[in-house]
Structure formats: structure tokens, C-alpha cells
C-alpha positions, 0 to 999 in steps of 0.5 A: 542538495541541502537537506534539514535533518535532526535540526542540522543542515545537511549537504548532500555531495553529488547523486543521492544514492540512498533507497527509500523503499515502502511496503504497504498490505492493505485488507478489505473485508466482507460476508457473504453467506452464499458462494453466489454472493462470495463470487458476487463479492469478488467479481465487484472487487476485481472490477473496482480494482482492476488494472486500469483502476491501479494504473490511475493510482500509481500515475497520482502517486508519481506525480505526488513524490514528484516523480516523472513515469517512464513505463507501466506494465499490467496484468489482469489474471484469470479467473480475478486479481490484477498488478501494475509495475513502473518504473520512475525516475527523479530526473528530467521531465520525461517526453511522451513519446517514451511514455509507453506500457510494456505492450505498446513497445516495439524498439528498444527501451527508453533510454533512462531504463538503465539507470531506474532498478532502484525506482519502482512502484509495484501493486498487486491484487488478491482477492479470496474467499472462505466458502464455509464462514462467509468471510471474503477478502480483498488484499492490496499490496503496494511496493514503492522504492525510490532512490535519490531525493524523492520519497515514497513517504508524501503518498502515504495518505492518499493510498491509506484512502484510495482502497476501503480498508479495515486493516493496514500493515505498512514498512517503511526502511532506507537503505544504502549511503550517500555522502555530504560535502566533507564526504561523510557517509549520510544514512538518512536524510530526512526526519522520521520518529514513525511511520504515523508522522506522515499520516495526517491526523483525521485518518490515524483517528478512525485506525487503532495504530501499533509502531514497531521502530528501530530507528537505528536501523532506519527500519519502521513498522506501522499497523493500523486496524479500524477502530469503528466497524459497521456491519451493515458495510460489511454485508454482502448479497441479498440473502442478508437483507433480514436477518435477524439480531443473533445472526448478526450478533453471531457475524459481527463478532465472525468479522471481529475476530478476522479481523483481530487475526490479519492485525496480527497475523496470526490464528486467535481463539474465538474465546480468548476475549481479545475482540 
């Protein structure tokens, strides 16, 4: 295997043992004044991102990173939430009869399962609301871990665009080592200085972004907060159709405050002037 890293040609020996893992936290925020509207919002996002939709996203990601889907397990929760976990492989294509959900497995697991413990995709959803403030949120956690030559970075743009997200928090790390043809350890097999290197410019222009990168440890962290906040995109329920200007401004500031707290991962004083 031949790769180019930092302008140099890298010849790898045998199987690439590097593990590349990416984790997303994606947040969608809404204002729904009444309890009924809050529940209606949660039911809407729960239906919009049920296990069937999440499974479709997993299948698309698998194709984008040039992996092979081996098995998929899905779960819709009561009252809300969904999860999808998939095992993937970078090897030869797996015959269709081996690609089954856990519910369909009646005999022994497919023969490829044994060496797939480092290659998987998992998606979990977490809808919630605050009955006093009228603020509701929908969080999606996505974890992709691969080994070998495939990389989860090529699916970044698709994943960000698949969800209507006000805040996106991404962690990427490369772990383990492989060896070159001379036996020297190789701790990373691709060029990266920031996760933003792999996100389209037109997406980045819609967000305020913040990085913490430890290149020496192959740790990369990016936070993104949407720049433009249009109030009409956040209102849910019939009772918010006729708001006076003062109430609209109050709601707008509450939404901005909620988004900023999630972006900074801490509680903030609304009078601090940080918004």
C-alpha cells in the first residue's frame, strides 16, 4: 500500500492497523410554547429520524467511505429515540445473503464478524424539552470507527447536511500504529491539520467554528455554531403564529442563549453579554 503524507511517499507493509474514529454531537433547537406543541415537536423529529431513516444514513455513509456493510441492528425506543449500529468491513464485497439485521439472524453469525470489532457505525438520538422555557432540542450522536485504508472523514459533509443542526461538535482521533516496508512504526497515514480540512467551504461559511487540535497526539476537535438564526425557523406550534415584537425578541434571545450554552458546553448568565 502506498500513501502520500506530508509530501512524502509512504509504503505500508501488510494490513493497515490504524484505527480512525470520528464522533459527532449534532443539535437541533426549537421553541414550542405549550406542552402539546413540545410533544408534537418531539414526535415530529422522532418520526423524521426514526431507525429506518438512520439506517439509510448508515448505508449511505458506508458507501461514501468505500466500506462494506456486514450487519445492521436497529431499535426504536418508547416513547422516543432510535439507535442503529452497523458492522462494516473494508475487504472484499460481502454477498447479499450475508447482510442481515439482527432480527433476521437465525443461524451462526456471518464468517466476517470475527475481525470487525474495530469497524462500526453507531447512531443514537436524544429528543428532550423543557416544559417551563418552551425550548426543545434534538441531539444525534454519531460514532464511526474504521481500521485499514478506509476513513470516516469522507462522510463529514454528508452527515452535517443530513441533519438540520444549529450546533455541531466533532472529535476525530487516530490510534494505534502500522508499519512501513522498512518496519518503522507509522502513527498516521494521511494529512490533516484540522477537521475543517475535510468540510466543504460553503458549509463552513454558515457556521462559527472553533478548533482544538493536538497534532502530536493525532487528536482533533472542532465545534460549529450556525451564524444566521432566523426566528421563523425555530417556532413550532399554532400558538406562536401571532407573537408581538417584544415576545419575538425574548424568544430570539432565549434561543441564542440556549445555542451558545450548548456550543460552549456550560451554563451562561443571560446578562453576561456573550451573545
